[in-house]
LUMDO-364424 format. One record per residue (C-alpha): residue number from 1; residue in one letter; chain; x, z, y. Coordinates in nm, 2 decimals. Example, Ala and Ser with C-alpha at 12.3 -4.5 7.8 and 13.67 -1.06 7.14 Angstrom:
1	A	A	1.23	0.78	-0.45;
2	S	A	1.37	0.71	-0.11;
***
This chain:
1	M	A	0.36	9.13	10.20;
2	A	A	0.41	8.87	9.92;
3	S	A	0.18	8.57	9.95;
4	T	A	-0.03	8.44	9.67;
5	I	A	0.12	8.11	9.52;
6	P	A	-0.15	7.83	9.55;
7	W	A	-0.10	7.71	9.19;
8	A	A	-0.38	7.45	9.22;
9	R	A	-0.19	7.28	9.51;
10	V	A	0.14	7.30	9.32;
11	R	A	-0.01	7.12	9.03;
12	Q	A	-0.17	6.85	9.25;
13	A	A	0.16	6.79	9.43;
14	G	A	0.35	6.80	9.10;
15	E	A	0.14	6.50	8.97;
16	K	A	0.33	6.27	9.20;
17	L	A	0.67	6.41	9.11;
18	T	A	0.65	6.44	8.74;
19	T	A	0.50	6.11	8.62;
20	P	A	0.49	6.01	8.34;
21	L	A	0.49	6.37	8.22;
22	H	A	0.20	6.60	8.32;
23	P	A	0.30	6.89	8.55;
24	D	A	0.16	7.12	8.29;
25	D	A	0.46	7.02	8.07;
26	Y	A	0.70	7.15	8.34;
27	L	A	0.51	7.47	8.41;
28	S	A	0.50	7.55	8.04;
29	L	A	0.88	7.52	8.04;
30	L	A	0.90	7.78	8.32;
31	N	A	0.64	8.01	8.14;
32	P	A	0.46	7.91	7.82;
33	L	A	0.16	8.11	7.93;
34	W	A	0.09	7.88	8.22;
35	S	A	-0.04	7.59	8.00;
36	Q	A	-0.38	7.46	8.10;
37	R	A	-0.41	7.24	7.79;
38	E	A	-0.46	7.53	7.55;
39	L	A	-0.51	7.90	7.56;
40	R	A	-0.19	8.09	7.48;
41	G	A	-0.08	8.45	7.45;
42	R	A	0.25	8.64	7.41;
43	V	A	0.28	8.92	7.16;
44	E	A	0.39	9.22	7.37;
45	K	A	0.39	9.49	7.10;
46	V	A	0.32	9.53	6.73;
47	V	A	0.20	9.89	6.67;
48	P	A	0.19	10.01	6.31;
49	E	A	-0.14	10.18	6.23;
50	T	A	-0.10	10.24	5.86;
51	D	A	0.14	10.12	5.59;
52	D	A	-0.04	9.79	5.57;
53	A	A	-0.21	9.75	5.91;
54	A	A	-0.09	9.70	6.27;
55	T	A	-0.23	9.64	6.61;
56	L	A	-0.10	9.34	6.80;
57	V	A	-0.10	9.38	7.18;
58	I	A	-0.12	9.03	7.33;
59	R	A	-0.10	8.92	7.69;
60	P	A	-0.32	8.61	7.73;
61	G	A	-0.21	8.33	7.96;
62	W	A	-0.37	8.09	8.20;
63	G	A	-0.74	8.04	8.16;
64	W	A	-0.82	8.37	7.97;
65	R	A	-1.11	8.58	8.10;
66	F	A	-1.12	8.95	8.02;
67	D	A	-1.49	8.96	7.97;
68	H	A	-1.54	8.96	7.60;
69	K	A	-1.82	9.16	7.45;
70	P	A	-1.73	9.47	7.25;
71	G	A	-1.74	9.36	6.88;
72	Q	A	-1.64	9.00	6.92;
73	Y	A	-1.36	8.82	6.74;
74	V	A	-1.09	8.59	6.86;
75	G	A	-0.91	8.30	6.70;
76	I	A	-0.53	8.33	6.68;
77	G	A	-0.29	8.05	6.58;
78	I	A	0.06	8.11	6.48;
79	Q	A	0.33	7.87	6.35;
80	V	A	0.43	7.94	5.99;
81	D	A	0.67	7.71	5.81;
82	G	A	0.64	7.45	6.09;
83	K	A	0.26	7.44	6.09;
84	F	A	0.00	7.62	6.30;
85	Q	A	-0.23	7.84	6.09;
86	W	A	-0.54	7.98	6.25;
87	R	A	-0.74	8.30	6.16;
88	S	A	-1.00	8.50	6.33;
89	Y	A	-0.97	8.88	6.40;
90	S	A	-1.19	9.13	6.58;
91	I	A	-1.08	9.24	6.92;
92	S	A	-1.02	9.61	6.89;
93	S	A	-0.96	9.68	7.26;
94	P	A	-1.24	9.73	7.51;
95	P	A	-1.31	9.45	7.77;
96	K	A	-1.14	9.52	8.11;
97	R	A	-1.20	9.27	8.39;
98	S	A	-0.88	9.39	8.56;
99	G	A	-0.69	9.40	8.23;
100	R	A	-0.38	9.21	8.13;
101	H	A	-0.38	9.26	7.75;
102	I	A	-0.61	9.24	7.45;
103	A	A	-0.55	9.39	7.11;
104	I	A	-0.63	9.28	6.76;
105	T	A	-0.58	9.50	6.46;
106	V	A	-0.49	9.33	6.13;
107	R	A	-0.47	9.46	5.78;
108	A	A	-0.23	9.27	5.55;
109	M	A	-0.42	9.15	5.25;
110	P	A	-0.25	9.09	4.91;
111	E	A	-0.35	8.72	4.91;
112	G	A	-0.33	8.68	5.29;
113	Q	A	-0.03	8.47	5.40;
114	I	A	-0.12	8.49	5.76;
115	S	A	-0.23	8.86	5.78;
116	G	A	0.09	8.97	5.60;
117	H	A	0.30	8.77	5.85;
118	L	A	0.12	8.92	6.15;
119	V	A	0.16	9.28	6.02;
120	K	A	0.51	9.27	5.88;
121	G	A	0.69	8.96	6.02;
122	L	A	0.57	8.88	6.37;
123	A	A	0.84	8.93	6.64;
124	T	A	0.77	9.07	6.98;
125	G	A	0.76	8.79	7.23;
126	T	A	0.61	8.54	6.99;
127	I	A	0.39	8.28	7.17;
128	V	A	0.05	8.23	6.99;
129	R	A	-0.24	8.01	7.05;
130	L	A	-0.58	8.17	7.13;
131	A	A	-0.94	8.07	7.09;
132	K	A	-1.21	8.21	7.32;
133	P	A	-1.40	8.52	7.19;
134	E	A	-1.70	8.45	6.98;
135	G	A	-1.95	8.64	6.77;
136	D	A	-2.29	8.81	6.79;
137	F	A	-2.20	9.14	6.64;
138	V	A	-2.17	9.31	6.98;
139	L	A	-2.26	9.62	7.16;
140	P	A	-2.58	9.58	7.36;
141	D	A	-2.59	9.67	7.73;
142	P	A	-2.73	9.92	7.77;
143	P	A	-2.65	10.06	7.43;
144	P	A	-2.92	10.20	7.20;
145	A	A	-3.00	10.57	7.25;
146	K	A	-2.91	10.64	6.88;
147	M	A	-2.66	10.44	6.67;
148	L	A	-2.53	10.45	6.32;
149	F	A	-2.20	10.28	6.22;
150	L	A	-2.13	10.21	5.85;
151	V	A	-1.78	10.08	5.82;
152	G	A	-1.53	10.03	5.54;
153	G	A	-1.15	9.94	5.55;
154	S	A	-1.06	9.71	5.84;
155	G	A	-1.43	9.67	5.92;
156	V	A	-1.36	9.95	6.17;
157	T	A	-1.19	9.71	6.41;
158	P	A	-1.50	9.57	6.59;
159	V	A	-1.67	9.91	6.59;
160	M	A	-1.35	10.06	6.75;
161	S	A	-1.39	9.82	7.04;
162	M	A	-1.75	9.94	7.08;
163	L	A	-1.65	10.31	7.07;
164	R	A	-1.36	10.27	7.31;
165	T	A	-1.60	10.09	7.55;
166	L	A	-1.86	10.36	7.54;
167	D	A	-1.60	10.63	7.58;
168	R	A	-1.44	10.45	7.88;
169	R	A	-1.77	10.41	8.04;
170	G	A	-1.87	10.77	7.97;
171	T	A	-2.19	10.65	7.81;
172	L	A	-2.14	10.73	7.44;
173	P	A	-2.49	10.81	7.31;
174	D	A	-2.60	10.98	6.99;
175	V	A	-2.37	10.82	6.73;
176	V	A	-2.31	10.88	6.36;
177	M	A	-2.02	10.70	6.21;
178	H	A	-1.96	10.68	5.83;
179	Y	A	-1.62	10.54	5.74;
180	S	A	-1.52	10.45	5.38;
181	S	A	-1.15	10.42	5.30;
182	P	A	-0.95	10.45	4.98;
183	T	A	-0.73	10.73	5.11;
184	P	A	-0.69	10.92	5.43;
185	E	A	-0.36	10.75	5.49;
186	R	A	-0.52	10.40	5.49;
187	M	A	-0.79	10.50	5.74;
188	I	A	-0.71	10.29	6.05;
189	F	A	-0.76	10.48	6.38;
190	R	A	-0.83	10.81	6.20;
191	D	A	-0.67	11.03	6.46;
192	E	A	-0.83	10.85	6.75;
193	I	A	-1.17	10.88	6.60;
194	D	A	-1.11	11.25	6.53;
195	A	A	-1.03	11.29	6.90;
196	L	A	-1.35	11.11	7.00;
197	Q	A	-1.55	11.35	6.78;
198	A	A	-1.38	11.65	6.95;
199	K	A	-1.45	11.50	7.29;
200	H	A	-1.82	11.41	7.25;
201	D	A	-2.08	11.65	7.12;
202	D	A	-2.32	11.37	7.01;
203	F	A	-2.06	11.19	6.80;
204	E	A	-2.04	11.27	6.43;
205	F	A	-1.76	11.13	6.22;
206	I	A	-1.81	11.13	5.84;
207	R	A	-1.53	11.02	5.61;
208	L	A	-1.55	10.90	5.25;
209	H	A	-1.23	10.86	5.05;
210	T	A	-1.33	10.62	4.78;
211	D	A	-1.03	10.66	4.55;
212	T	A	-1.14	11.02	4.48;
213	E	A	-1.50	11.04	4.59;
214	G	A	-1.64	10.71	4.47;
215	M	A	-1.81	10.43	4.66;
216	L	A	-2.09	10.48	4.92;
217	D	A	-2.43	10.49	4.76;
218	L	A	-2.69	10.48	5.03;
219	A	A	-2.97	10.57	4.79;
220	D	A	-2.81	10.89	4.65;
221	A	A	-3.03	11.18	4.71;
222	T	A	-2.76	11.41	4.85;
223	K	A	-2.46	11.19	4.94;
224	G	A	-2.66	10.89	5.05;
225	L	A	-2.81	10.79	5.38;
226	D	A	-3.08	11.05	5.39;
227	G	A	-2.82	11.32	5.32;
228	F	A	-2.57	11.25	5.60;
229	C	A	-2.81	11.08	5.85;
230	S	A	-3.17	11.18	5.79;
231	D	A	-3.30	11.00	6.10;
232	W	A	-3.13	10.67	6.02;
233	R	A	-3.47	10.49	6.05;
234	D	A	-3.47	10.58	6.42;
235	R	A	-3.12	10.43	6.48;
236	E	A	-2.97	10.08	6.53;
237	T	A	-2.73	10.04	6.24;
238	Y	A	-2.41	9.84	6.27;
239	A	A	-2.22	9.77	5.94;
240	C	A	-1.89	9.60	5.88;
241	G	A	-1.66	9.60	5.58;
242	P	A	-1.59	9.44	5.24;
243	G	A	-1.85	9.19	5.11;
244	P	A	-1.98	9.41	4.82;
245	M	A	-2.03	9.70	5.05;
246	L	A	-2.23	9.48	5.30;
247	D	A	-2.43	9.33	5.02;
248	A	A	-2.54	9.68	4.90;
249	I	A	-2.62	9.79	5.26;
250	S	A	-2.83	9.48	5.32;
251	E	A	-3.02	9.52	4.99;
252	F	A	-3.09	9.89	5.07;
253	F	A	-3.22	9.81	5.41;
254	E	A	-3.43	9.53	5.28;
255	N	A	-3.59	9.75	5.01;
256	Q	A	-3.66	10.01	5.28;
257	D	A	-3.82	9.74	5.50;
258	A	A	-3.57	9.83	5.78;
259	S	A	-3.37	9.50	5.80;
260	D	A	-3.48	9.45	6.16;
261	R	A	-3.26	9.75	6.26;
262	L	A	-2.95	9.64	6.07;
263	H	A	-2.67	9.43	6.22;
264	L	A	-2.39	9.30	5.99;
265	E	A	-2.05	9.15	6.05;
266	R	A	-1.88	8.98	5.76;
267	F	A	-1.50	8.90	5.76;
268	T	A	-1.54	8.65	5.47;
269	L	A	-1.77	8.36	5.42;
270	Q	A	-2.02	8.39	5.14;
271	L	A	-2.04	8.05	4.97;
272	G	A	-2.33	8.05	4.73;
273	G	A	-2.40	7.68	4.70;
274	D	A	-2.27	7.45	4.43;
275	G	A	-1.94	7.28	4.50;
276	G	A	-1.89	6.92	4.57;
277	E	A	-1.74	6.66	4.33;
278	G	A	-1.41	6.64	4.52;
279	G	A	-1.23	6.32	4.62;
280	N	A	-0.97	6.17	4.85;
281	L	A	-1.00	6.30	5.21;
282	T	A	-0.86	6.07	5.47;
283	F	A	-0.79	6.20	5.83;
284	R	A	-0.75	5.86	5.99;
285	N	A	-0.61	5.96	6.33;
286	S	A	-0.35	6.18	6.17;
287	N	A	-0.27	5.91	5.91;
288	K	A	-0.29	6.16	5.63;
289	T	A	-0.48	6.16	5.29;
290	I	A	-0.51	6.44	5.04;
291	E	A	-0.70	6.48	4.71;
292	A	A	-0.92	6.79	4.70;
293	D	A	-1.15	6.94	4.44;
294	G	A	-1.51	7.03	4.49;
295	A	A	-1.44	7.40	4.57;
296	T	A	-1.20	7.32	4.86;
297	T	A	-1.34	7.30	5.20;
298	V	A	-1.26	7.00	5.43;
299	L	A	-1.09	7.25	5.66;
300	E	A	-0.87	7.39	5.39;
301	A	A	-0.78	7.04	5.26;
302	G	A	-0.69	6.92	5.61;
303	E	A	-0.47	7.22	5.67;
304	K	A	-0.29	7.16	5.34;
305	A	A	-0.23	6.80	5.44;
306	G	A	-0.07	6.92	5.77;
307	V	A	-0.36	6.81	6.00;
308	G	A	-0.41	7.01	6.31;
309	M	A	-0.77	7.11	6.22;
310	P	A	-0.98	7.28	6.49;
311	Y	A	-1.15	7.60	6.38;
312	G	A	-1.28	7.93	6.51;
313	C	A	-1.46	8.18	6.29;
314	R	A	-1.41	8.00	5.95;
315	M	A	-1.76	8.12	5.86;
316	G	A	-1.99	7.84	5.97;
317	I	A	-2.11	8.03	6.28;
318	C	A	-1.92	7.91	6.59;
319	H	A	-1.91	7.53	6.51;
320	T	A	-1.55	7.51	6.65;
321	C	A	-1.44	7.33	6.33;
322	T	A	-1.69	7.04	6.37;
323	V	A	-1.54	6.69	6.33;
324	T	A	-1.69	6.34	6.29;
325	M	A	-1.72	6.21	5.93;
326	V	A	-1.67	5.84	5.96;
327	E	A	-1.79	5.77	5.60;
328	G	A	-1.85	5.96	5.28;
329	K	A	-2.06	6.25	5.17;
330	V	A	-2.01	6.63	5.19;
331	R	A	-2.19	6.92	5.05;
332	D	A	-2.26	7.25	5.24;
333	L	A	-2.12	7.52	5.02;
334	R	A	-2.36	7.78	5.15;
335	N	A	-2.68	7.61	5.04;
336	G	A	-2.60	7.29	4.86;
337	D	A	-2.74	7.06	5.13;
338	E	A	-2.57	6.72	5.14;
339	Y	A	-2.48	6.50	5.44;
340	D	A	-2.39	6.13	5.41;
341	Q	A	-2.48	5.97	5.74;
342	K	A	-2.19	5.77	5.90;
343	N	A	-2.03	5.91	6.21;
344	E	A	-2.21	6.25	6.15;
345	Q	A	-2.07	6.58	6.28;
346	V	A	-1.99	6.81	6.00;
347	Q	A	-1.86	7.17	5.98;
348	T	A	-1.54	7.15	5.79;
349	C	A	-1.51	7.52	5.71;
350	V	A	-1.83	7.52	5.50;
351	T	A	-1.84	7.17	5.35;
352	A	A	-1.66	7.01	5.05;
353	A	A	-1.63	6.64	4.96;
354	V	A	-1.87	6.46	4.73;
355	G	A	-1.65	6.16	4.66;
356	D	A	-1.40	6.00	4.90;
357	C	A	-1.45	6.08	5.27;
358	T	A	-1.29	5.97	5.60;
359	F	A	-1.28	6.19	5.91;
360	D	A	-1.20	6.11	6.27;
361	I	A	-0.92	6.35	6.34;
***
């Protein structure tokens, strides 16, 4: 019987043999997934879902734990034109402690350089960087007895992880799912969701093709929420999709005094605060300086300058992007609050410069 290789001892012994290089450098040469310095993954398959969407099956390397919660997202970094670019995508696969792969499902956006590359140009075998799963839009354990999913477009991806988890456990409760998509052909996971409906008597799948039927109007007397899910007030509602759709859902639930039963997941950051004044941003450890206007976040400016900026959700939630501002002033684009204390930690994905700033990165 093959014995288990004691990698911890191999690394310790390797310290004496590989100075001045770290043994991690040599193990990474043998297998890039063995790095302990950063989480990595290898793209095993790219599976087309629609003409503009694909599922990336990724095998994570050393240090990954297959215990994410259904509905969470993961950061993925890929090298484009010599620079690592990071984005966050929902994990569409269910968690499996004995698993070897995770999956993210990406839709190529017209303005999305990274999403288009992932869907159309990423080669099998590509090594990517990974960030640990994050996010609070998750399936409770145990799940609610009655659930309502309101999804649009690629907003189906975190919900798909929830549905697959419930199906795998054999615990799918009373679920109504309303899915808005421009056309049937652009409806990601359409056939799989149809199969779940055929398999589970308590699962109802409702489609809305917005190109021909119009947008979802929850207040409509016949086609609205009371029409397709009359007991929605008794359900926990999970909504994910385009910003305008989520704004309308949030307003409806607030007007109905039912916001406490609504759970939202936004893929884009809502920046409602006034912009900064802009200025010269200096990243002193990287020895790079760039001029940015008041609508450009510190994170975006750093990436344009070629600085390896840390980031996670890019939405001001996970705090992965936080760096030290040595001097200067920034404004929070969400609410207009300003911060000018020296050596203060600032979230680069939601702040813009108010004058010249220096950052410790």
